[in-house]
C-alpha positions in Angstrom: 4.0 10.0 11.1 4.6 7.3 8.5 2.1 5.1 6.9 -1.6 4.9 7.7 -3.1 1.7 9.1 -6.0 0.6 6.8 -8.6 -1.8 8.1 -11.9 -3.1 6.9 -13.8 -0.3 8.6 -11.8 2.5 7.0 -10.6 1.0 3.7 -13.5 2.3 1.6 -13.3 5.9 2.9 -9.4 6.1 3.1 -8.5 4.1 -0.1 -11.4 3.7 -2.5 -12.9 7.2 -2.1 -9.6 9.0 -1.8 -9.0 11.9 -4.2 -5.2 11.1 -4.5 -3.5 7.9 -5.5 -3.2 5.4 -2.6 -0.4 2.9 -2.2 -1.4 0.0 0.0 1.1 -2.5 1.5 -0.6 -5.8 2.4 1.7 -7.4 4.9 1.9 -9.9 7.8 4.0 -9.4 11.0 5.6 -12.9 10.6 6.8 -12.2 7.1 10.6 -11.4 6.8 10.4 -9.4 3.5 7.4 -7.5 4.9 9.7 -6.2 7.7 12.2 -4.9 5.2 9.4 -3.2 3.3 7.9 -1.6 6.4 10.6 1.0 6.8 10.5 1.7 3.0 6.8 2.3 3.2 7.2 4.7 6.1 9.9 6.5 4.2 7.8 6.8 1.1 4.8 8.0 3.2 7.0 10.9 4.4 8.6 11.6 1.0 5.2 11.7 -0.9 3.1 13.3 1.8 0.4 15.5 0.1 0.8 13.7 -3.2 0.0 10.0 -2.4 -1.7 8.4 0.5 0.4 5.5 1.7 -0.7 2.8 4.2 -0.6 -0.7 5.3 -3.1 -3.6 5.8 -2.2 -6.4 8.3 -3.7 -9.4 6.5 -3.8 -11.3 9.8 -6.5 -8.9 11.0 -8.1 -8.1 7.6 -8.5 -11.5 5.9 -11.6 -10.2 4.0 -9.6 -7.4 2.4 -6.8 -9.8 1.4 -9.4 -12.1 -0.2 -11.2 -9.3 -1.9 -8.0 -8.1 -3.6 -6.6 -11.6 -4.3 -3.6 -11.1 -2.1 -2.0 -14.6 -2.4 1.4 -13.7 -0.9 3.0 -11.0 1.2 4.2 -8.5 0.8 1.8 -7.4 -1.9 1.7 -3.6 -2.7 -1.3 -2.3 -4.7 -1.7 1.2 -6.1 -5.2 2.5 -6.3 -6.3 5.5 -8.4 -9.9 6.6 -8.4 -10.8 3.6 -6.3 -9.5 1.1 -8.8 -6.4 -1.0 -8.8 -3.9 0.3 -11.4 -0.7 -1.6 -10.5 0.5 -4.3 -8.2 3.9 -5.7 -7.1 4.3 -9.0 -5.2 7.4 -9.6 -3.1 9.9 -7.0 -2.0 11.1 -5.0 -5.1 13.1 -2.3 -3.3 12.4 1.3 -2.8 13.0 2.2 -6.4 10.3 -0.3 -7.6 7.6 1.3 -5.4 8.7 4.8 -6.4 8.4 3.8 -10.0 4.8 2.8 -9.4 4.0 6.1 -7.6 5.7 8.4 -10.2 3.5 7.1 -13.0 0.4 8.5 -11.3 1.5 11.8 -9.7 2.2 15.2 -11.0 5.7 16.4 -9.8 
């Protein structure tokens, strides 16, 4: 299944009101590092299914979300817990970097 596609019309219900932590990848289709990250995000979505909701926002179709969350460069990955941003990484930091973010906020 992979990552969920978040858009302006489902961001509040899927991300901000989620009971579990939510990892959101703000990306653009023209961004090279974003393409590398895409497969990592899909893999993390499978590995953490049931513990963390993981999805993507295409900033080219969701400019208002990118502005609201001050996404200045892509890829930007933001972890939300209880509807609030708790951590952010800008640029591609490798699978381990994103797993480190997730593991701080889940119970194994």
